[in-house]
PDB file of N, H, CA, C and O in Angstrom:
ATOM      1  N   MET A   1      78.414  99.460  56.544  1.00  0.00           N
ATOM      2  CA  MET A   1      79.459  97.946  56.744  1.00  0.00           C
ATOM      3  C   MET A   1      79.155  96.894  57.213  1.00  0.00           C
ATOM      4  O   MET A   1      79.028  96.657  58.415  1.00  0.00           O
ATOM      5  N   SER A   2      79.006  96.148  56.317  1.00  0.00           N
ATOM      6  H   SER A   2      79.109  96.341  55.341  1.00  0.00           H
ATOM      7  CA  SER A   2      78.655  94.718  56.444  1.00  0.00           C
ATOM      8  C   SER A   2      79.867  94.086  57.402  1.00  0.00           C
ATOM      9  O   SER A   2      80.961  94.633  57.271  1.00  0.00           O
ATOM     10  N   GLN A   3      79.781  93.088  58.263  1.00  0.00           N
ATOM     11  H   GLN A   3      78.891  92.644  58.369  1.00  0.00           H
ATOM     12  CA  GLN A   3      80.638  91.865  58.709  1.00  0.00           C
ATOM     13  C   GLN A   3      81.185  91.104  57.795  1.00  0.00           C
ATOM     14  O   GLN A   3      82.344  90.756  58.023  1.00  0.00           O
ATOM     15  N   THR A   4      80.386  90.522  56.229  1.00  0.00           N
ATOM     16  H   THR A   4      79.445  90.805  56.044  1.00  0.00           H
ATOM     17  CA  THR A   4      81.292  89.688  55.823  1.00  0.00           C
ATOM     18  C   THR A   4      81.957  90.517  55.003  1.00  0.00           C
ATOM     19  O   THR A   4      81.633  91.639  54.614  1.00  0.00           O
ATOM     20  N   GLY A   5      83.166  89.708  54.711  1.00  0.00           N
ATOM     21  H   GLY A   5      83.429  88.796  55.028  1.00  0.00           H
ATOM     22  CA  GLY A   5      84.246  90.507  53.864  1.00  0.00           C
ATOM     23  C   GLY A   5      84.536  91.733  54.129  1.00  0.00           C
ATOM     24  O   GLY A   5      84.758  92.606  53.290  1.00  0.00           O
ATOM     25  N   GLN A   6      84.555  91.927  56.027  1.00  0.00           N
ATOM     26  H   GLN A   6      84.374  91.218  56.708  1.00  0.00           H
ATOM     27  CA  GLN A   6      85.317  93.403  56.099  1.00  0.00           C
ATOM     28  C   GLN A   6      86.472  93.298  56.687  1.00  0.00           C
ATOM     29  O   GLN A   6      86.815  92.501  57.560  1.00  0.00           O
ATOM     30  N   ARG A   7      87.145  94.248  56.109  1.00  0.00           N
ATOM     31  H   ARG A   7      86.866  94.896  55.400  1.00  0.00           H
ATOM     32  CA  ARG A   7      88.591  94.518  56.395  1.00  0.00           C
ATOM     33  C   ARG A   7      88.592  94.694  57.916  1.00  0.00           C
ATOM     34  O   ARG A   7      87.569  94.901  58.569  1.00  0.00           O
ATOM     35  N   LEU A   8      89.999  94.581  58.497  1.00  0.00           N
ATOM     36  H   LEU A   8      90.830  94.413  57.967  1.00  0.00           H
ATOM     37  CA  LEU A   8      90.249  94.754  59.393  1.00  0.00           C
ATOM     38  C   LEU A   8      90.005  96.281  59.852  1.00  0.00           C
ATOM     39  O   LEU A   8      89.377  96.584  60.866  1.00  0.00           O
ATOM     40  N   SER A   9      90.560  97.143  59.010  1.00  0.00           N
ATOM     41  H   SER A   9      91.071  96.896  58.187  1.00  0.00           H
ATOM     42  CA  SER A   9      90.389  98.418  59.765  1.00  0.00           C
ATOM     43  C   SER A   9      88.764  98.537  59.082  1.00  0.00           C
ATOM     44  O   SER A   9      88.244  99.652  59.055  1.00  0.00           O
ATOM     45  N   ASP A  10      88.353  97.882  58.786  1.00  0.00           N
ATOM     46  H   ASP A  10      88.775  96.976  58.807  1.00  0.00           H
ATOM     47  CA  ASP A  10      86.560  98.074  58.868  1.00  0.00           C
ATOM     48  C   ASP A  10      86.311  97.987  60.574  1.00  0.00           C
ATOM     49  O   ASP A  10      85.842  98.890  61.267  1.00  0.00           O
ATOM     50  N   LYS A  11      86.575  97.200  60.845  1.00  0.00           N
ATOM     51  H   LYS A  11      86.956  96.466  60.282  1.00  0.00           H
ATOM     52  CA  LYS A  11      86.440  96.679  62.397  1.00  0.00           C
ATOM     53  C   LYS A  11      87.004  97.161  63.512  1.00  0.00           C
ATOM     54  O   LYS A  11      86.741  96.852  64.674  1.00  0.00           O
ATOM     55  N   ILE A  12      88.037  98.173  62.989  1.00  0.00           N
ATOM     56  H   ILE A  12      88.251  98.424  62.045  1.00  0.00           H
ATOM     57  CA  ILE A  12      88.773  98.987  64.207  1.00  0.00           C
ATOM     58  C   ILE A  12      88.051 100.204  64.180  1.00  0.00           C
ATOM     59  O   ILE A  12      87.738 100.757  65.234  1.00  0.00           O
ATOM     60  N   ILE A  13      87.621 100.885  62.569  1.00  0.00           N
ATOM     61  H   ILE A  13      87.874 100.435  61.713  1.00  0.00           H
ATOM     62  CA  ILE A  13      86.850 101.740  62.917  1.00  0.00           C
ATOM     63  C   ILE A  13      85.426 101.834  63.765  1.00  0.00           C
ATOM     64  O   ILE A  13      84.895 102.702  64.458  1.00  0.00           O
ATOM     65  N   ILE A  14      85.141 100.709  63.419  1.00  0.00           N
ATOM     66  H   ILE A  14      85.573 100.003  62.856  1.00  0.00           H
ATOM     67  CA  ILE A  14      83.689 100.637  63.988  1.00  0.00           C
ATOM     68  C   ILE A  14      84.080 100.659  65.335  1.00  0.00           C
ATOM     69  O   ILE A  14      83.480 101.543  65.946  1.00  0.00           O
ATOM     70  N   ALA A  15      85.210  99.731  66.330  1.00  0.00           N
ATOM     71  H   ALA A  15      85.698  99.013  65.834  1.00  0.00           H
ATOM     72  CA  ALA A  15      85.414  99.692  67.616  1.00  0.00           C
ATOM     73  C   ALA A  15      85.554 101.082  68.204  1.00  0.00           C
ATOM     74  O   ALA A  15      85.106 101.472  69.282  1.00  0.00           O
ATOM     75  N   HIS A  16      86.494 101.998  66.999  1.00  0.00           N
ATOM     76  H   HIS A  16      86.858 101.682  66.123  1.00  0.00           H
ATOM     77  CA  HIS A  16      86.944 103.085  67.450  1.00  0.00           C
ATOM     78  C   HIS A  16      85.778 103.901  67.814  1.00  0.00           C
ATOM     79  O   HIS A  16      85.860 104.522  68.873  1.00  0.00           O
ATOM     80  N   ARG A  17      84.859 103.990  67.215  1.00  0.00           N
ATOM     81  H   ARG A  17      84.793 103.486  66.354  1.00  0.00           H
ATOM     82  CA  ARG A  17      83.739 104.813  66.986  1.00  0.00           C
ATOM     83  C   ARG A  17      82.908 104.315  68.323  1.00  0.00           C
ATOM     84  O   ARG A  17      82.633 105.100  69.231  1.00  0.00           O
ATOM     85  N   GLN A  18      82.578 103.060  68.338  1.00  0.00           N
ATOM     86  H   GLN A  18      82.802 102.422  67.601  1.00  0.00           H
ATOM     87  CA  GLN A  18      82.021 102.990  69.715  1.00  0.00           C
ATOM     88  C   GLN A  18      82.882 103.261  71.378  1.00  0.00           C
ATOM     89  O   GLN A  18      82.323 103.406  72.465  1.00  0.00           O
ATOM     90  N   ALA A  19      84.346 103.260  71.095  1.00  0.00           N
ATOM     91  H   ALA A  19      84.800 103.142  70.212  1.00  0.00           H
ATOM     92  CA  ALA A  19      85.038 103.794  72.201  1.00  0.00           C
ATOM     93  C   ALA A  19      84.617 105.237  72.293  1.00  0.00           C
ATOM     94  O   ALA A  19      84.514 105.845  73.358  1.00  0.00           O
ATOM     95  N   VAL A  20      84.451 105.593  71.452  1.00  0.00           N
ATOM     96  H   VAL A  20      84.535 105.099  70.586  1.00  0.00           H
ATOM     97  CA  VAL A  20      84.446 107.541  71.445  1.00  0.00           C
ATOM     98  C   VAL A  20      83.083 107.512  71.941  1.00  0.00           C
ATOM     99  O   VAL A  20      82.876 108.180  72.953  1.00  0.00           O
ATOM    100  N   GLU A  21      82.314 107.006  71.539  1.00  0.00           N
ATOM    101  H   GLU A  21      82.483 106.463  70.716  1.00  0.00           H
ATOM    102  CA  GLU A  21      80.481 107.499  72.148  1.00  0.00           C
ATOM    103  C   GLU A  21      80.609 106.495  73.428  1.00  0.00           C
ATOM    104  O   GLU A  21      79.455 106.579  73.848  1.00  0.00           O
ATOM    105  N   ASP A  22      81.204 105.692  74.225  1.00  0.00           N
ATOM    106  H   ASP A  22      82.142 105.624  73.884  1.00  0.00           H
ATOM    107  CA  ASP A  22      81.527 105.313  75.523  1.00  0.00           C
ATOM    108  C   ASP A  22      82.359 105.758  75.926  1.00  0.00           C
ATOM    109  O   ASP A  22      83.088 104.981  76.542  1.00  0.00           O
ATOM    110  N   GLY A  23      82.871 107.442  75.854  1.00  0.00           N
ATOM    111  H   GLY A  23      82.279 108.073  75.353  1.00  0.00           H
ATOM    112  CA  GLY A  23      83.774 108.113  76.495  1.00  0.00           C
ATOM    113  C   GLY A  23      85.061 107.107  77.353  1.00  0.00           C
ATOM    114  O   GLY A  23      85.497 107.271  78.493  1.00  0.00           O
ATOM    115  N   LYS A  24      85.360 106.268  76.539  1.00  0.00           N
ATOM    116  H   LYS A  24      85.006 106.135  75.613  1.00  0.00           H
ATOM    117  CA  LYS A  24      86.403 105.534  76.867  1.00  0.00           C
ATOM    118  C   LYS A  24      87.467 105.743  75.922  1.00  0.00           C
ATOM    119  O   LYS A  24      87.719 105.008  74.968  1.00  0.00           O
ATOM    120  N   ALA A  25      88.414 107.384  76.434  1.00  0.00           N
ATOM    121  H   ALA A  25      88.209 107.982  77.210  1.00  0.00           H
ATOM    122  CA  ALA A  25      89.288 107.673  75.582  1.00  0.00           C
ATOM    123  C   ALA A  25      90.956 107.298  76.095  1.00  0.00           C
ATOM    124  O   ALA A  25      91.773 108.213  76.198  1.00  0.00           O
ATOM    125  N   GLU A  26      91.342 105.811  76.404  1.00  0.00           N
ATOM    126  H   GLU A  26      90.678 105.068  76.321  1.00  0.00           H
ATOM    127  CA  GLU A  26      92.584 105.347  76.894  1.00  0.00           C
ATOM    128  C   GLU A  26      91.587 104.085  75.190  1.00  0.00           C
ATOM    129  O   GLU A  26      91.867 104.444  74.046  1.00  0.00           O
ATOM    130  N   VAL A  27      91.071 103.429  75.280  1.00  0.00           N
ATOM    131  H   VAL A  27      90.843 103.138  76.209  1.00  0.00           H
ATOM    132  CA  VAL A  27      90.372 102.318  74.196  1.00  0.00           C
ATOM    133  C   VAL A  27      90.472 102.760  72.925  1.00  0.00           C
ATOM    134  O   VAL A  27      90.954 102.174  71.956  1.00  0.00           O
ATOM    135  N   ALA A  28      89.733 104.385  73.028  1.00  0.00           N
ATOM    136  H   ALA A  28      89.342 104.861  73.816  1.00  0.00           H
ATOM    137  CA  ALA A  28      89.837 105.291  71.772  1.00  0.00           C
ATOM    138  C   ALA A  28      90.956 105.233  71.003  1.00  0.00           C
ATOM    139  O   ALA A  28      91.041 104.847  69.837  1.00  0.00           O
ATOM    140  N   GLU A  29      92.333 105.887  72.165  1.00  0.00           N
ATOM    141  H   GLU A  29      92.264 106.201  73.112  1.00  0.00           H
ATOM    142  CA  GLU A  29      93.230 106.257  71.824  1.00  0.00           C
ATOM    143  C   GLU A  29      94.108 104.907  71.011  1.00  0.00           C
ATOM    144  O   GLU A  29      94.718 105.036  69.950  1.00  0.00           O
ATOM    145  N   MET A  30      94.005 103.838  71.673  1.00  0.00           N
ATOM    146  H   MET A  30      93.509 103.734  72.535  1.00  0.00           H
ATOM    147  CA  MET A  30      94.687 102.658  71.066  1.00  0.00           C
ATOM    148  C   MET A  30      93.884 102.080  69.860  1.00  0.00           C
ATOM    149  O   MET A  30      94.565 102.096  68.835  1.00  0.00           O
ATOM    150  N   LEU A  31      93.207 101.806  69.769  1.00  0.00           N
ATOM    151  H   LEU A  31      92.653 101.793  70.601  1.00  0.00           H
ATOM    152  CA  LEU A  31      92.551 101.572  68.592  1.00  0.00           C
ATOM    153  C   LEU A  31      93.061 102.147  67.289  1.00  0.00           C
ATOM    154  O   LEU A  31      93.613 101.467  66.424  1.00  0.00           O
ATOM    155  N   ILE A  32      92.781 103.782  67.190  1.00  0.00           N
ATOM    156  H   ILE A  32      92.333 104.335  67.893  1.00  0.00           H
ATOM    157  CA  ILE A  32      93.404 104.985  66.937  1.00  0.00           C
ATOM    158  C   ILE A  32      95.129 104.413  66.310  1.00  0.00           C
ATOM    159  O   ILE A  32      95.523 104.296  65.150  1.00  0.00           O
ATOM    160  N   GLN A  33      95.702 104.205  67.359  1.00  0.00           N
ATOM    161  H   GLN A  33      95.382 104.299  68.302  1.00  0.00           H
ATOM    162  CA  GLN A  33      96.844 103.966  66.938  1.00  0.00           C
ATOM    163  C   GLN A  33      96.704 102.388  65.988  1.00  0.00           C
ATOM    164  O   GLN A  33      97.117 102.319  64.830  1.00  0.00           O
ATOM    165  N   ALA A  34      96.116 101.309  66.645  1.00  0.00           N
ATOM    166  H   ALA A  34      95.780 101.365  67.585  1.00  0.00           H
ATOM    167  CA  ALA A  34      95.953 100.157  65.899  1.00  0.00           C
ATOM    168  C   ALA A  34      95.561 100.414  64.134  1.00  0.00           C
ATOM    169  O   ALA A  34      95.923  99.738  63.171  1.00  0.00           O
ATOM    170  N   LEU A  35      94.703 101.638  64.177  1.00  0.00           N
ATOM    171  H   LEU A  35      94.409 102.187  64.959  1.00  0.00           H
ATOM    172  CA  LEU A  35      94.291 101.947  62.428  1.00  0.00           C
ATOM    173  C   LEU A  35      95.562 102.159  61.886  1.00  0.00           C
ATOM    174  O   LEU A  35      95.716 101.707  60.751  1.00  0.00           O
ATOM    175  N   GLU A  36      96.727 102.857  62.516  1.00  0.00           N
ATOM    176  H   GLU A  36      96.602 103.225  63.438  1.00  0.00           H
ATOM    177  CA  GLU A  36      97.521 103.783  61.796  1.00  0.00           C
ATOM    178  C   GLU A  36      98.666 103.104  61.926  1.00  0.00           C
ATOM    179  O   GLU A  36      99.777 103.625  61.826  1.00  0.00           O
ATOM    180  N   ILE A  37      98.388 101.548  62.224  1.00  0.00           N
ATOM    181  H   ILE A  37      97.485 101.125  62.304  1.00  0.00           H
ATOM    182  CA  ILE A  37      99.378 100.387  62.478  1.00  0.00           C
ATOM    183  C   ILE A  37      99.159  99.590  60.871  1.00  0.00           C
ATOM    184  O   ILE A  37      99.938  99.602  59.918  1.00  0.00           O
ATOM    185  N   ASP A  38      97.745  98.889  61.000  1.00  0.00           N
ATOM    186  H   ASP A  38      97.113  98.879  61.775  1.00  0.00           H
ATOM    187  CA  ASP A  38      96.751  98.429  59.865  1.00  0.00           C
ATOM    188  C   ASP A  38      96.725  99.620  58.692  1.00  0.00           C
ATOM    189  O   ASP A  38      96.452  99.063  57.629  1.00  0.00           O
ATOM    190  N   ALA A  39      96.900 100.984  58.506  1.00  0.00           N
ATOM    191  H   ALA A  39      97.121 101.437  59.370  1.00  0.00           H
ATOM    192  CA  ALA A  39      96.666 101.373  57.285  1.00  0.00           C
ATOM    193  C   ALA A  39      98.454 101.546  56.539  1.00  0.00           C
ATOM    194  O   ALA A  39      98.650 101.763  55.343  1.00  0.00           O
ATOM    195  N   SER A  40      99.373 101.412  57.405  1.00  0.00           N
ATOM    196  H   SER A  40      99.214 101.236  58.376  1.00  0.00           H
ATOM    197  CA  SER A  40     100.297 101.528  56.759  1.00  0.00           C
ATOM    198  C   SER A  40     101.412 100.082  56.697  1.00  0.00           C
ATOM    199  O   SER A  40     102.613  99.967  56.456  1.00  0.00           O
ATOM    200  N   TYR A  41     100.269  99.072  57.060  1.00  0.00           N
ATOM    201  H   TYR A  41      99.293  99.166  57.255  1.00  0.00           H
ATOM    202  CA  TYR A  41     101.224  97.823  57.120  1.00  0.00           C
ATOM    203  C   TYR A  41     101.159  97.887  55.274  1.00  0.00           C
ATOM    204  O   TYR A  41     100.460  98.416  54.410  1.00  0.00           O
ATOM    205  N   THR A  42     102.369  96.983  55.361  1.00  0.00           N
ATOM    206  H   THR A  42     102.937  96.553  56.063  1.00  0.00           H
ATOM    207  CA  THR A  42     102.245  96.768  53.942  1.00  0.00           C
ATOM    208  C   THR A  42     103.352  94.959  54.224  1.00  0.00           C
ATOM    209  O   THR A  42     104.047  94.584  55.168  1.00  0.00           O
ATOM    210  N   GLY A  43     102.948  94.221  52.710  1.00  0.00           N
ATOM    211  H   GLY A  43     102.384  94.526  51.943  1.00  0.00           H
ATOM    212  CA  GLY A  43     103.103  93.094  52.473  1.00  0.00           C
ATOM    213  C   GLY A  43     101.506  92.028  53.041  1.00  0.00           C
ATOM    214  O   GLY A  43     100.418  92.536  53.314  1.00  0.00           O
ATOM    215  N   GLY A  44     101.837  90.444  53.089  1.00  0.00           N
ATOM    216  H   GLY A  44     102.720  90.031  52.867  1.00  0.00           H
ATOM    217  CA  GLY A  44     101.138  89.954  53.648  1.00  0.00           C
ATOM    218  C   GLY A  44     100.796  89.206  51.964  1.00  0.00           C
ATOM    219  O   GLY A  44     101.375  89.297  50.881  1.00  0.00           O
ATOM    220  N   PRO A  45      99.753  88.578  52.365  1.00  0.00           N
ATOM    221  CA  PRO A  45      99.560  87.685  51.168  1.00  0.00           C
ATOM    222  C   PRO A  45      98.271  88.334  50.505  1.00  0.00           C
ATOM    223  O   PRO A  45      98.046  87.825  49.407  1.00  0.00           O
ATOM    224  N   GLN A  46      97.638  89.021  50.760  1.00  0.00           N
ATOM    225  H   GLN A  46      97.822  89.435  51.652  1.00  0.00           H
ATOM    226  CA  GLN A  46      96.731  89.914  50.536  1.00  0.00           C
ATOM    227  C   GLN A  46      96.595  91.626  50.620  1.00  0.00           C
ATOM    228  O   GLN A  46      95.576  92.113  51.108  1.00  0.00           O
ATOM    229  N   PRO A  47      97.529  92.361  50.186  1.00  0.00           N
ATOM    230  CA  PRO A  47      97.394  93.694  50.714  1.00  0.00           C
ATOM    231  C   PRO A  47      96.436  94.392  50.507  1.00  0.00           C
ATOM    232  O   PRO A  47      95.717  94.264  49.517  1.00  0.00           O
ATOM    233  N   GLU A  48      96.247  95.374  51.549  1.00  0.00           N
ATOM    234  H   GLU A  48      96.832  95.478  52.354  1.00  0.00           H
ATOM    235  CA  GLU A  48      95.224  96.211  51.371  1.00  0.00           C
ATOM    236  C   GLU A  48      95.157  97.476  50.199  1.00  0.00           C
ATOM    237  O   GLU A  48      95.766  98.541  50.303  1.00  0.00           O
ATOM    238  N   LEU A  49      94.370  97.130  49.202  1.00  0.00           N
ATOM    239  H   LEU A  49      93.875  96.266  49.118  1.00  0.00           H
ATOM    240  CA  LEU A  49      93.968  98.649  48.416  1.00  0.00           C
ATOM    241  C   LEU A  49      93.014  98.664  48.462  1.00  0.00           C
ATOM    242  O   LEU A  49      92.290  97.939  47.781  1.00  0.00           O
ATOM    243  N   ARG A  50      92.372 100.046  49.823  1.00  0.00           N
ATOM    244  H   ARG A  50      92.961 100.636  50.376  1.00  0.00           H
ATOM    245  CA  ARG A  50      91.683 101.224  49.774  1.00  0.00           C
ATOM    246  C   ARG A  50      91.240 101.981  48.908  1.00  0.00           C
ATOM    247  O   ARG A  50      91.693 103.111  48.723  1.00  0.00           O
ATOM    248  N   GLU A  51      90.429 101.546  48.347  1.00  0.00           N
ATOM    249  H   GLU A  51      90.061 100.629  48.497  1.00  0.00           H
ATOM    250  CA  GLU A  51      89.878 102.976  46.907  1.00  0.00           C
ATOM    251  C   GLU A  51      89.029 104.112  47.994  1.00  0.00           C
ATOM    252  O   GLU A  51      89.169 105.318  47.791  1.00  0.00           O
ATOM    253  N   ASN A  52      88.312 103.705  48.933  1.00  0.00           N
ATOM    254  H   ASN A  52      88.198 102.726  49.098  1.00  0.00           H
ATOM    255  CA  ASN A  52      87.206 104.726  49.097  1.00  0.00           C
ATOM    256  C   ASN A  52      88.272 104.891  50.783  1.00  0.00           C
ATOM    257  O   ASN A  52      88.112 104.085  51.700  1.00  0.00           O
ATOM    258  N   ILE A  53      89.397 106.192  50.873  1.00  0.00           N
ATOM    259  H   ILE A  53      89.527 106.846  50.128  1.00  0.00           H
ATOM    260  CA  ILE A  53      89.695 106.433  52.030  1.00  0.00           C
ATOM    261  C   ILE A  53      88.355 107.208  53.344  1.00  0.00           C
ATOM    262  O   ILE A  53      88.570 106.877  54.510  1.00  0.00           O
ATOM    263  N   GLN A  54      87.782 107.641  53.231  1.00  0.00           N
ATOM    264  H   GLN A  54      87.607 107.909  52.283  1.00  0.00           H
ATOM    265  CA  GLN A  54      86.671 108.469  53.845  1.00  0.00           C
ATOM    266  C   GLN A  54      86.369 107.634  55.272  1.00  0.00           C
ATOM    267  O   GLN A  54      86.157 108.308  56.280  1.00  0.00           O
ATOM    268  N   ASP A  55      86.353 106.486  55.341  1.00  0.00           N
ATOM    269  H   ASP A  55      86.525 105.939  54.523  1.00  0.00           H
ATOM    270  CA  ASP A  55      85.942 106.397  56.665  1.00  0.00           C
ATOM    271  C   ASP A  55      87.063 106.284  57.292  1.00  0.00           C
ATOM    272  O   ASP A  55      86.828 106.180  58.496  1.00  0.00           O
ATOM    273  N   VAL A  56      88.291 106.249  57.040  1.00  0.00           N
ATOM    274  H   VAL A  56      88.482 106.333  56.062  1.00  0.00           H
ATOM    275  CA  VAL A  56      89.172 106.145  57.758  1.00  0.00           C
ATOM    276  C   VAL A  56      90.110 107.726  57.805  1.00  0.00           C
ATOM    277  O   VAL A  56      91.274 107.775  58.202  1.00  0.00           O
ATOM    278  N   GLU A  57      89.549 108.594  57.457  1.00  0.00           N
ATOM    279  H   GLU A  57      88.603 108.555  57.135  1.00  0.00           H
ATOM    280  CA  GLU A  57      89.743 109.904  57.403  1.00  0.00           C
ATOM    281  C   GLU A  57      89.005 110.413  58.177  1.00  0.00           C
ATOM    282  O   GLU A  57      89.497 111.385  58.751  1.00  0.00           O
ATOM    283  N   ALA A  58      87.269 109.978  58.640  1.00  0.00           N
ATOM    284  H   ALA A  58      86.869 109.189  58.174  1.00  0.00           H
ATOM    285  CA  ALA A  58      86.793 110.026  59.596  1.00  0.00           C
ATOM    286  C   ALA A  58      87.049 109.821  61.035  1.00  0.00           C
ATOM    287  O   ALA A  58      86.948 110.502  62.055  1.00  0.00           O
ATOM    288  N   ALA A  59      87.327 108.920  60.806  1.00  0.00           N
ATOM    289  H   ALA A  59      87.409 108.366  59.977  1.00  0.00           H
ATOM    290  CA  ALA A  59      88.048 108.002  62.454  1.00  0.00           C
ATOM    291  C   ALA A  59      88.857 108.912  62.849  1.00  0.00           C
ATOM    292  O   ALA A  59      88.666 109.248  64.018  1.00  0.00           O
ATOM    293  N   PHE A  60      90.054 109.668  62.082  1.00  0.00           N
ATOM    294  H   PHE A  60      90.209 109.395  61.133  1.00  0.00           H
ATOM    295  CA  PHE A  60      91.280 110.441  62.351  1.00  0.00           C
ATOM    296  C   PHE A  60      90.471 111.546  62.824  1.00  0.00           C
ATOM    297  O   PHE A  60      90.614 111.804  64.019  1.00  0.00           O
ATOM    298  N   SER A  61      89.820 112.118  62.300  1.00  0.00           N
ATOM    299  H   SER A  61      89.704 111.909  61.329  1.00  0.00           H
ATOM    300  CA  SER A  61      88.581 113.717  62.368  1.00  0.00           C
ATOM    301  C   SER A  61      88.256 113.081  63.556  1.00  0.00           C
ATOM    302  O   SER A  61      88.651 113.816  64.461  1.00  0.00           O
ATOM    303  N   LEU A  62      87.727 112.070  64.017  1.00  0.00           N
ATOM    304  H   LEU A  62      87.406 111.473  63.282  1.00  0.00           H
ATOM    305  CA  LEU A  62      86.731 111.574  65.294  1.00  0.00           C
ATOM    306  C   LEU A  62      87.831 111.785  66.404  1.00  0.00           C
ATOM    307  O   LEU A  62      87.587 112.576  67.314  1.00  0.00           O
ATOM    308  N   GLN A  63      88.985 111.134  66.368  1.00  0.00           N
ATOM    309  H   GLN A  63      89.183 110.491  65.628  1.00  0.00           H
ATOM    310  CA  GLN A  63      89.988 111.287  66.974  1.00  0.00           C
ATOM    311  C   GLN A  63      90.034 112.617  67.364  1.00  0.00           C
ATOM    312  O   GLN A  63      89.520 113.121  68.363  1.00  0.00           O
ATOM    313  N   ALA A  64      90.627 113.093  66.580  1.00  0.00           N
ATOM    314  H   ALA A  64      91.044 112.684  65.768  1.00  0.00           H
ATOM    315  CA  ALA A  64      91.154 114.958  66.840  1.00  0.00           C
ATOM    316  C   ALA A  64      90.236 115.514  67.622  1.00  0.00           C
ATOM    317  O   ALA A  64      90.563 116.187  68.599  1.00  0.00           O
ATOM    318  N   GLU A  65      88.961 115.294  67.278  1.00  0.00           N
ATOM    319  H   GLU A  65      88.695 114.747  66.484  1.00  0.00           H
ATOM    320  CA  GLU A  65      87.542 116.086  67.997  1.00  0.00           C
ATOM    321  C   GLU A  65      87.208 115.341  69.383  1.00  0.00           C
ATOM    322  O   GLU A  65      86.421 115.824  70.198  1.00  0.00           O
ATOM    323  N   PHE A  66      87.761 114.335  69.541  1.00  0.00           N
ATOM    324  H   PHE A  66      88.400 113.943  68.880  1.00  0.00           H
ATOM    325  CA  PHE A  66      87.625 113.984  71.106  1.00  0.00           C
ATOM    326  C   PHE A  66      88.920 113.930  71.562  1.00  0.00           C
ATOM    327  O   PHE A  66      88.732 114.176  72.754  1.00  0.00           O
ATOM    328  N   ARG A  67      89.995 113.792  71.449  1.00  0.00           N
ATOM    329  H   ARG A  67      90.148 113.593  70.481  1.00  0.00           H
ATOM    330  CA  ARG A  67      90.953 114.651  72.270  1.00  0.00           C
ATOM    331  C   ARG A  67      91.172 115.753  72.396  1.00  0.00           C
ATOM    332  O   ARG A  67      92.180 116.147  72.981  1.00  0.00           O
ATOM    333  N   ALA A  68      90.214 116.605  71.839  1.00  0.00           N
ATOM    334  H   ALA A  68      89.395 116.286  71.363  1.00  0.00           H
ATOM    335  CA  ALA A  68      89.935 118.236  71.948  1.00  0.00           C
ATOM    336  C   ALA A  68      88.837 118.097  73.134  1.00  0.00           C
ATOM    337  O   ALA A  68      89.331 118.519  74.180  1.00  0.00           O
ATOM    338  N   ARG A  69      87.960 117.796  73.249  1.00  0.00           N
ATOM    339  H   ARG A  69      87.559 117.454  72.399  1.00  0.00           H
ATOM    340  CA  ARG A  69      86.986 117.871  74.004  1.00  0.00           C
ATOM    341  C   ARG A  69      87.438 117.149  75.417  1.00  0.00           C
ATOM    342  O   ARG A  69      86.827 117.442  76.445  1.00  0.00           O
ATOM    343  N   HIS A  70      88.495 116.221  75.447  1.00  0.00           N
ATOM    344  H   HIS A  70      88.992 115.982  74.612  1.00  0.00           H
ATOM    345  CA  HIS A  70      88.656 115.624  76.559  1.00  0.00           C
ATOM    346  C   HIS A  70      90.245 116.304  77.265  1.00  0.00           C
ATOM    347  O   HIS A  70      90.749 115.867  78.300  1.00  0.00           O
ATOM    348  N   GLY A  71      90.906 117.591  76.313  1.00  0.00           N
ATOM    349  H   GLY A  71      90.496 117.946  75.473  1.00  0.00           H
ATOM    350  CA  GLY A  71      92.263 118.036  77.190  1.00  0.00           C
ATOM    351  C   GLY A  71      93.301 117.154  76.886  1.00  0.00           C
ATOM    352  O   GLY A  71      94.318 117.102  77.578  1.00  0.00           O
ATOM    353  N   ARG A  72      93.051 116.194  75.527  1.00  0.00           N
ATOM    354  H   ARG A  72      92.225 116.237  74.965  1.00  0.00           H
ATOM    355  CA  ARG A  72      94.097 115.425  75.253  1.00  0.00           C
ATOM    356  C   ARG A  72      94.538 115.692  74.106  1.00  0.00           C
ATOM    357  O   ARG A  72      93.917 116.059  73.108  1.00  0.00           O
ATOM    358  N   SER A  73      96.083 115.427  74.315  1.00  0.00           N
ATOM    359  H   SER A  73      96.587 115.130  75.125  1.00  0.00           H
ATOM    360  CA  SER A  73      96.986 115.743  72.810  1.00  0.00           C
ATOM    361  C   SER A  73      97.823 114.596  72.474  1.00  0.00           C
ATOM    362  O   SER A  73      98.022 113.609  73.181  1.00  0.00           O
ATOM    363  N   GLN A  74      98.414 114.905  71.002  1.00  0.00           N
ATOM    364  H   GLN A  74      98.252 115.708  70.427  1.00  0.00           H
ATOM    365  CA  GLN A  74      98.684 113.838  70.388  1.00  0.00           C
ATOM    366  C   GLN A  74      99.683 114.473  69.195  1.00  0.00           C
ATOM    367  O   GLN A  74     100.183 113.732  68.349  1.00  0.00           O
TER     368      GLN A  74
END
């Protein structure tokens, strides 16, 4: 993913991956919540029409694995 023309959700996914890699559980949790909000947001001047949701699904899978490793449930 490049920075130019990047969706907010793409930036959240990158930040989430870094939080997981750094072992920052609370930050990762907040970012996955932000991703949920952004993914469900409707309206605005340019609604997001994402055709490929593999990155979003991967972020949620990564969070589930991270929660399992760190004894957290959600």
